[in-house]
Residue, then its C-alpha position, 0 to 999 in steps of 0.5 A: x474447616x479448610x486447613x493449610x495443605x502441606x503439599x502446597x507449601x513443601x519446598x515453596x519459596x515464601x517471603x514473609x515481612x514482619x517475621x520478627x513480630x508475634x504473628x510473623x514468628x508463629x507463621x514462620x514456625x508453621x511454614x517451617x513445619x510444612x517444609x517451606x523455604x522462608x525468607x523473613x524481612x523485618x526490623x530487629x526485635x525490640x529489647x525484652x522477650x521476643x518470640x522469634x528470637x526466643x524460639x531460636x534454632x530456625x532451620x527453614x527460615x533465613x532472617x534478614x533484618x531491615x526496614x520496610x521503609x528502605x526501598x533499597x533493602x526491600x529490593x535486595x531481599x525480594x531479589x534474593x528471596x525470588x519468592x513464589x508467595x509473599x505474605x506482607x505483615x510488616x507494620x506499625x500495629x499499635x493504635x496508641x503509638x500511631x497517635x505518638x508517631x503518625x508520620x512514622x505509622x503512615x511511612x511504615x504501613x503505606x509507603x512500606x507496602x508500596x515499596x514491597x509491591x514495587x520490588x515484588x514486580x521483579x520476581x518472575x516466579x511470584x504467584x500470590x501476594x497477601x497484604x495483611x491489614x486490619x479490622x480497623x480499616x473500616x469506617x466505624x460508627x460504633x453501631x456494633x454492626x459487623x463489617x462486610x468486605x464491601x463496607x466503606x474504608x476509613x479511620x478516625x485515628x492515624x493507625x486506622x487511617x493508615x490501614x484504610x490507606x493501605x487497603x486503597x493502595x492495594x486496590x489501585x495496584x491490583x486494578x491498575x497494574x496487575x489485572x491487565x497483565x498476563x501472568x501477573x501475581x494475584x494480590x489480595x488483602x486480609x482483614x483480621x480481628x484482635x489476635x491473641x496467642x502465646x508469645x505476644x509481648x507487644x506494648x499496650x496490648x491487653x493480654x501481654x500487659x496482663x502477663x507482665x502484671x502477673x509476673x510482677x504481682x501488680x494489678x492490670x489497669x484496663x482502659x475500656x473494659x466494656x469495649x467489644x472486640x472479635x478475639x481469636x487465636x493466632x493459629x485460626x487467623x494464620x490458617x485463614x491467611x495460608x488457605x487464602x494464599x493457596x486459593x490465590x495461587x491456584x488461579x483459574x476461573x474460581x478466583x477468591x475475592x480480593x479482600x476477606x475478613x477473618x474473625x469469629x462469628x460476629x455474635x460472639x464478640x466479647x468485651x475486654x472485661x470478659x477476656x481478662x476475667x477468663x485469662x486471670x482465672x486460667x492463670x490461677x488454675x495453673x497455679x499463678x497468684x494473679x491479682x484482679x484487674x482494675x479499671x484505669x482512670x480516664x485519659x488517652x486517645x479515644x478508642x472504638x467501643x464496638x468492633x466486629x467482622x462478618x466472616x461469612x465470605x471467607x467461609x463460603x469462598x475458601x471454606x475457612x472458619x474459626x476452629x477454636x472458640x473464644x474460650x479456647x483461644x483464651x485458654x490456649x494463650x494463658x496456658x502457653x504463658x503459664x508454661x513459658x513462665x514455668x520455664x518450658x522452651x517456647x519452641x516446644x510450646x509453639x510446636x505443640x500447639x501447631x500440632x494440636x491445632x492441625x489435628x483438631x482442624x483435620x478431624 
């Protein structure tokens, strides 16, 4: 597979929104390792464990705390960062929270994206913008057919609808404001499947809930054990984002598609029960007496029964493909948390897995 090129990122000015989130922290660690000059913009971490805060010791990352919905704050950070590359991951990313706060979800995911794109228009050296959306941006009929990039967008819940709208906003911005302007930055969107990895402590996500249960000794309640999802490790996904940006910034006559799916092969989509079983077994192997999970009582918002992406366009255009199998992705995630629970510094764990992944991908 293609892997990020440190020579491209060394010394490059990068704006990362959502840097205090799970994926944002891993991305900043990888960019810092490659020598980029990173400005992060995000809300302050919520109380409790947080990967970005717990890593500490950032040398190549300037952290700016602010709200993507605040246009003045967004304009200020864009002006000061003077970015050459922008990777937009700031989002309200939880489906069930979207039901509780639909207006706030749309304000963050849609208006926040508009705020950023408008502010980035004043960055003279900007080469590429990557807007990260979601596999849930597609109109899902639960057929299980893997989505391709040309499938209709849509959403049956506030979160999914906000991501489809975010995609539509990016399409209109690119076609109406950027493509006709000489020297304008290249804008694209990335649609990723369900991402797992060490250091994710978000509420209402299956593996973070499992690791919290493992520490308390309580059995995990699983809402939809038969639902299938395209599970993938955070480093596989971030490798795709970084390679995509490199391809966008290269310009020339071989521009990549304006949207790409990042996920495992569609035939490998596994049910929630498989994911939890593998994680529980791995924790037990590491010496943690983790209880069995139980099926939760019915209730709560309806969730898609099947979801899969077709990643072949990313493979054929930018050479990307998942390096880690889904079994490896679960093992890496569970091992990371087992070592963190044993007291190993999380920065050391992140660094070790980035190095291990980079060596394996380059082999």
